[in-house]
C-alpha positions in Angstrom: 84.6 92.1 139.4 80.9 92.9 139.0 78.8 91.7 142.2 75.2 91.0 141.7 72.9 90.6 144.7 69.2 89.6 144.3 69.3 89.3 140.6 68.1 86.1 138.6 70.6 85.1 136.0 69.1 81.9 134.6 72.1 79.7 135.5 71.0 76.1 134.3 72.7 72.8 133.4 73.4 71.8 129.9 71.1 68.7 129.7 68.0 69.1 127.4 65.5 67.2 129.6 62.6 68.6 127.6 63.8 66.7 124.5 63.6 63.4 126.4 60.4 61.3 127.1 59.4 60.7 130.8 60.9 57.3 131.0 64.3 58.3 129.7 64.4 61.4 132.0 63.8 59.4 135.0 66.6 56.9 134.0 69.1 59.8 133.3 68.1 61.7 136.7 68.4 58.3 138.7 71.9 57.5 137.1 73.2 60.8 137.6 71.7 60.9 141.3 73.5 57.6 142.1 76.9 58.5 140.2 77.5 62.2 140.2 75.8 63.7 143.1 77.7 62.0 145.7 80.9 63.2 144.0 79.3 66.7 144.4 78.8 67.0 140.5 75.2 68.3 140.5 72.6 69.4 137.9 71.9 72.9 139.2 69.3 75.3 138.1 68.9 78.5 139.6 65.7 79.5 141.3 64.5 83.1 142.3 61.5 83.7 144.3 60.2 86.4 146.4 61.7 84.7 149.5 65.0 83.2 148.3 67.5 82.8 145.6 69.4 79.4 145.2 70.7 76.6 143.0 68.6 73.5 142.9 70.0 70.1 141.8 67.3 68.4 139.4 68.6 65.2 140.3 68.8 65.1 144.0 67.2 68.1 145.4 70.2 69.6 147.0 69.8 73.5 147.4 72.8 76.0 147.5 71.6 79.2 148.6 72.9 82.3 147.1 73.7 85.6 148.8 75.5 87.2 145.9 77.3 86.4 142.6 80.6 87.6 141.9 81.5 87.8 138.0 85.4 88.1 137.3 84.9 90.5 134.4 87.4 93.3 135.2 84.7 95.9 136.2 84.1 97.4 139.6 80.4 97.3 139.6 77.8 96.4 142.2 74.2 95.5 141.0 71.6 95.5 143.9 
């Protein structure tokens, strides 16, 4: 397994928000927040700054902070 620390991978959700107008985007976010977030199904995007590395839900704002990412790729590699 490859272990990655402190690297941005660009993890994101599959919903194409940029293709929606503001009103439609707000409706989708509100519906997702009310129906899916309580069931722990989030619209995560990866955020990497100088201070932290985390996933942030676009709908409800939940943050899941990342210390490392482990990829089950059959390799024995560590990336700092």
